[in-house]
C-alpha positions in Angstrom: -20.4 11.1 18.6 -17.1 12.1 19.3 -14.3 9.7 20.5 -11.3 10.6 22.1 -7.9 8.7 21.7 -7.3 5.6 23.9 -4.2 4.1 25.3 -4.1 1.7 22.5 -2.3 4.0 20.2 0.6 4.9 22.5 2.0 1.8 24.0 3.4 0.1 20.9 6.8 -0.4 22.3 5.2 -3.0 24.3 3.6 -5.5 22.2 1.7 -7.2 24.9 0.6 -3.9 26.3 -0.5 -2.9 23.0 -2.6 -6.1 22.6 -4.1 -5.8 26.1 -5.4 -2.0 25.0 -6.6 -3.2 21.7 -8.7 -6.0 23.4 -10.2 -3.2 25.7 -11.7 -1.7 22.6 -15.6 -2.5 22.2 -15.2 -3.1 18.7 -12.4 -5.3 18.3 -12.8 -8.9 16.9 -13.6 -11.7 19.2 -9.9 -13.0 19.9 -7.8 -13.7 23.1 -4.7 -12.1 24.0 -2.9 -15.5 23.4 -4.2 -15.7 20.0 -3.1 -12.3 19.1 0.4 -12.7 20.5 0.6 -16.1 18.7 -0.2 -14.5 15.4 2.3 -11.6 16.2 5.1 -14.1 16.7 4.2 -16.3 13.8 4.2 -13.5 11.2 7.5 -12.0 12.5 8.9 -15.7 11.8 7.4 -16.1 8.6 8.5 -12.5 7.4 12.0 -13.4 8.1 11.9 -16.9 6.7 10.4 -15.7 3.3 12.6 -12.3 3.0 9.3 -10.3 3.1 8.5 -6.9 4.5 5.1 -5.7 5.8 3.7 -2.1 4.4 1.0 -0.8 6.2 -1.4 2.3 5.7 -2.0 4.6 8.7 -5.7 3.5 8.4 -5.2 -0.1 9.4 -5.4 -1.9 12.9 -2.8 -0.4 15.0 -1.7 -4.1 15.9 -0.7 -4.2 12.2 1.0 -0.9 12.0 3.0 -1.5 15.3 4.0 -5.1 13.7 5.2 -3.3 10.7 7.4 -0.9 12.4 8.8 -3.8 14.7 9.7 -5.9 11.7 11.5 -3.1 9.6 8.7 -2.5 7.6 6.8 0.9 6.7 3.7 2.6 8.1 2.7 5.5 5.9 0.4 7.2 3.4 0.1 5.5 0.1 2.6 7.7 -1.6 5.5 6.6 1.0 4.0 3.1 0.9 4.8 3.1 -2.8 8.4 4.5 -2.5 9.2 2.0 0.3 8.3 -1.0 -1.5 9.9 0.1 -4.5 13.2 0.7 -2.8 13.2 -2.1 -0.2 15.3 -5.2 -1.1 12.9 -7.8 0.1 11.6 -10.4 -2.4 8.0 -10.2 -1.1 5.9 -7.3 -0.2 2.8 -7.6 2.1 0.8 -4.8 1.8 -1.9 -4.1 4.5 -4.3 -1.6 3.1 -6.7 -1.9 0.2 -6.4 -3.4 -3.2 -5.2 -0.2 -5.2 -2.2 0.0 -2.9 -1.4 -3.8 -3.8 -1.7 -3.1 -7.4 0.5 0.1 -7.2 3.3 -1.9 -5.4 3.0 -4.7 -8.0 3.3 -2.0 -11.1 6.3 -0.4 -9.4 7.9 -3.7 -8.6 6.8 -6.2 -11.2 9.4 -8.9 -10.5 8.4 -9.0 -6.7 5.7 -11.1 -5.2 3.0 -8.9 -3.7 0.7 -10.2 -1.3 -2.2 -8.9 0.6 -4.1 -10.1 3.8 -7.2 -10.1 1.9 -8.3 -9.2 -1.8 -11.6 -8.1 -0.6 -10.5 -4.8 0.9 -11.3 -2.3 -1.8 -12.2 1.5 -1.9 -15.3 3.4 -2.6 -13.3 5.8 -5.0 -12.0 2.9 -6.9 -15.2 1.2 -7.1 -16.8 4.6 -8.2 -14.4 5.1 -11.1 -15.2 2.1 -13.6 -12.4 2.2 -16.1 -14.6 1.9 -19.0 -16.7 4.7 -18.2 -13.8 6.8 -17.1 -12.0 6.1 -20.4 -15.2 7.3 -22.3 -15.3 10.7 -20.1 -11.5 11.3 -21.1 -12.2 10.6 -24.6 -14.9 13.1 -24.6 -12.6 15.9 -23.3 -9.2 15.1 -25.2 -8.0 18.6 -24.6 -7.6 18.0 -21.0 -4.7 16.6 -19.0 -5.8 13.6 -16.8 -4.9 13.5 -13.3 -6.2 10.6 -11.0 -5.8 10.1 -7.4 -4.0 7.1 -6.3 -7.2 5.4 -5.0 -8.0 3.9 -8.5 -7.6 0.8 -10.0 -4.4 0.0 -12.5 -6.5 0.4 -15.6 -7.7 3.9 -14.4 -4.0 4.8 -13.7 -3.2 3.6 -17.4 -5.5 6.0 -18.8 -4.1 8.9 -16.8 -1.3 11.4 -17.5 -0.5 11.8 -13.8 -1.2 9.9 -10.5 -1.2 12.0 -7.3 -1.7 11.4 -3.5 -3.5 14.0 -1.4 0.0 15.2 -0.1 1.1 16.3 -3.6 -2.4 17.0 -5.3 -2.1 20.7 -4.8 1.4 21.2 -6.1 0.9 19.0 -9.3 -2.3 20.7 -10.4 -0.6 24.1 -9.5 2.3 23.2 -11.8 0.1 22.0 -14.7 -2.1 25.1 -14.3 1.1 27.3 -14.7 1.7 25.5 -18.1 -1.7 26.5 -19.3 -3.0 22.8 -19.0 -6.6 22.0 -18.2 -7.5 19.2 -16.0 -9.6 16.2 -15.8 -9.7 15.1 -12.0 -10.9 12.0 -10.7 -12.2 10.3 -8.6 -12.8 12.3 -5.5 -15.1 15.2 -6.2 -14.4 16.9 -2.7 -10.5 16.7 -3.0 -10.8 17.8 -6.5 -13.1 20.8 -5.6 -10.4 21.6 -2.8 -7.6 21.6 -5.4 -9.7 23.6 -7.7 -10.5 26.4 -5.1 -6.7 26.5 -3.9 -5.0 26.6 -7.3 -7.6 28.3 -9.5 -7.2 25.8 -12.1 -9.6 24.8 -14.8 -10.8 21.4 -13.4 -13.4 19.2 -14.5 -14.5 16.8 -11.9 -15.5 13.0 -12.1 -18.4 12.5 -9.6 -16.7 10.0 -6.7 -16.4 10.2 -2.9 -14.8 8.5 0.1 -17.6 6.7 2.2 -15.6 7.8 5.4 -14.7 11.3 4.6 -18.0 12.4 3.3 -19.7 11.5 6.3 -17.9 13.9 8.3 -20.5 17.0 8.9 -20.0 20.9 9.5 -22.5 20.9 12.6 -20.4 18.2 14.3 -17.3 19.9 13.9 -18.7 23.1 15.3 -20.5 21.5 18.0 -17.0 20.2 19.2 -15.2 23.6 18.5 -17.9 25.2 21.0 -17.0 22.4 23.4 -13.4 22.4 22.9 -12.5 26.2 21.9 -8.6 25.7 22.5 -8.6 22.7 19.8 -7.2 23.0 16.3 -9.2 21.3 13.7 -7.4 18.8 11.3 -9.1 18.0 8.1 -8.4 15.6 5.2 -9.4 17.3 2.0 -11.7 14.3 1.0 -14.2 15.7 3.4 -17.0 18.0 2.2 -16.3 21.9 1.7 -18.3 22.9 4.6 -15.9 20.9 6.8 -12.8 21.8 5.1 -13.7 25.3 5.7 -13.8 24.9 9.5 -10.2 23.7 9.5 -7.1 25.1 10.7 -5.1 22.8 8.8 -6.2 20.8 5.4 -3.8 18.0 4.5 -2.9 14.5 3.8 -2.4 11.8 6.6 1.1 12.5 6.9 0.4 16.5 6.8 -2.0 16.0 9.5 0.3 14.0 11.7 3.0 16.6 10.9 0.6 19.3 12.1 -0.2 17.7 15.4 3.4 17.4 16.0 4.4 21.0 15.3 1.3 23.1 16.2 1.3 24.7 19.9 -2.1 23.2 20.7 -2.5 20.4 22.9 -5.9 19.3 21.8 -7.1 18.5 18.0 -10.2 17.7 16.4 -9.5 15.4 13.6 -11.5 14.5 10.5 -10.0 11.6 8.8 -10.0 7.7 9.5 -9.4 7.0 13.1 -6.8 4.5 12.4 -4.5 7.5 12.2 -4.9 8.0 15.9 -2.1 5.1 16.3 0.9 7.2 14.6 -0.4 10.7 16.0 -0.5 9.3 19.5 2.8 7.7 19.1 4.4 11.2 17.8 2.4 13.3 20.0 1.9 11.4 23.2 1.1 14.7 25.4 -1.8 15.8 22.9 -5.4 14.8 23.0 -7.2 13.7 19.9 -10.6 13.9 19.1 -12.5 12.3 16.1 -14.9 14.2 14.4 -18.5 13.1 14.4 -19.7 11.4 11.3 -23.5 11.6 10.2 -24.6 8.1 11.8 -24.1 6.6 15.0 -23.9 3.1 16.1 -25.3 0.6 13.8 -26.9 3.2 11.4 -23.5 4.9 10.6 -21.9 4.1 7.2 -18.5 4.7 8.2 -18.1 5.9 11.7 -14.6 7.4 10.8 -13.3 4.0 10.1 -13.1 2.5 6.5 -14.8 -1.1 6.7 -12.3 -2.2 3.9 -9.3 -1.1 5.7 -10.6 -3.1 8.6 -10.7 -6.3 6.7 -6.8 -6.4 7.4 -6.2 -8.3 10.7 -3.2 -10.5 12.1 -5.4 -13.6 11.5 -5.5 -13.0 7.7 -2.0 -11.5 7.5 -0.7 -14.7 9.3 -2.7 -16.7 6.9 -1.6 -15.4 3.9 2.0 -15.8 4.7 1.4 -19.6 5.5 -0.5 -20.3 2.0 1.1 -17.7 -0.1 -2.2 -16.8 -1.7 -4.0 -13.4 -2.2 -1.1 -12.7 -4.6 -1.7 -9.4 -6.8 -1.2 -9.7 -10.3 -1.4 -6.8 -13.0 -1.4 -7.5 -16.8 2.3 -6.5 -17.7 1.1 -4.1 -20.8 -1.6 -2.5 -18.5 1.3 -2.2 -15.8 3.6 -0.7 -18.3 1.2 2.1 -19.1 0.2 2.6 -15.4 3.8 3.0 -14.6 4.1 6.2 -16.7 2.0 8.5 -14.5 3.1 6.5 -11.3 6.7 7.3 -12.2 5.6 11.1 -12.9 4.3 11.0 -8.9 7.3 9.7 -7.6 9.7 11.9 -9.6 7.7 15.0 -9.1 9.2 18.0 -6.9 7.6 21.1 -6.1 9.0 23.8 -8.6 
């Protein structure tokens, strides 16, 4: 079932109004307005006391995104999260997202303390690419350049030649192809197939997928296009090819937000995690956003356009980790040193 954007994403300038709108959502945790406001104020105080900064992904709870912005932190995609954390002078990084993001932050800033609201928040792409099996796959094809998506463990990154995010995947693979290099791509097969089609590169795909994006279906998007013929369709390339083919714009989270800002349409069908609606509505308050349908509905839905692991980040456990100082991310120094090589290539890459 499609879902239109709600006022919760457009009132971040008024924290209490944001809390009230958030409480109106049917799926929100059972907390009172006073509890949420109390956690917000406590987190703000603790961040300042501990010289810490909050870095949040677009897919996290709108309350967390708003708090990151309000306290001088960062709300962005995984590439900009990594850059921001590496450049910020804070002693402690609080990474609201999933575990590979915390690991990446620690690899880039080994001397900083990196904490996460929960260590249980992972990613189906990370889980679906075990380091030992992936290393064996790479060893079986030694003539190929290994390119891995950022949604992988530190050990998988350490085995790679390049790390990429969806925002630079096309450009990096196009660059490598122009050098005559053949590619191993992991872990997302849908993004890898999209990159392969667009660049014409010789790409050998690992068989992995995102449980959120894989649930978007072409029929549901076609139904919405029939209902809203004036709407543009914005699709993340982790979606199946049949959905990508219907898109007016295919892009990363940042590219989807930019498309909504710059395109002339007033209505958009969006095929990515609905957490992005907070930032989209903030930057495009006059536009209507409609989440693309997933395969399931209600209790039978595996994703319902919302990552279950991103949803584990809350004001409550964010406050708790600052108070206790636990949930710290550690990466073996030698593993981190090897993973830093492809990560640095990602950070340094500029389109030729």
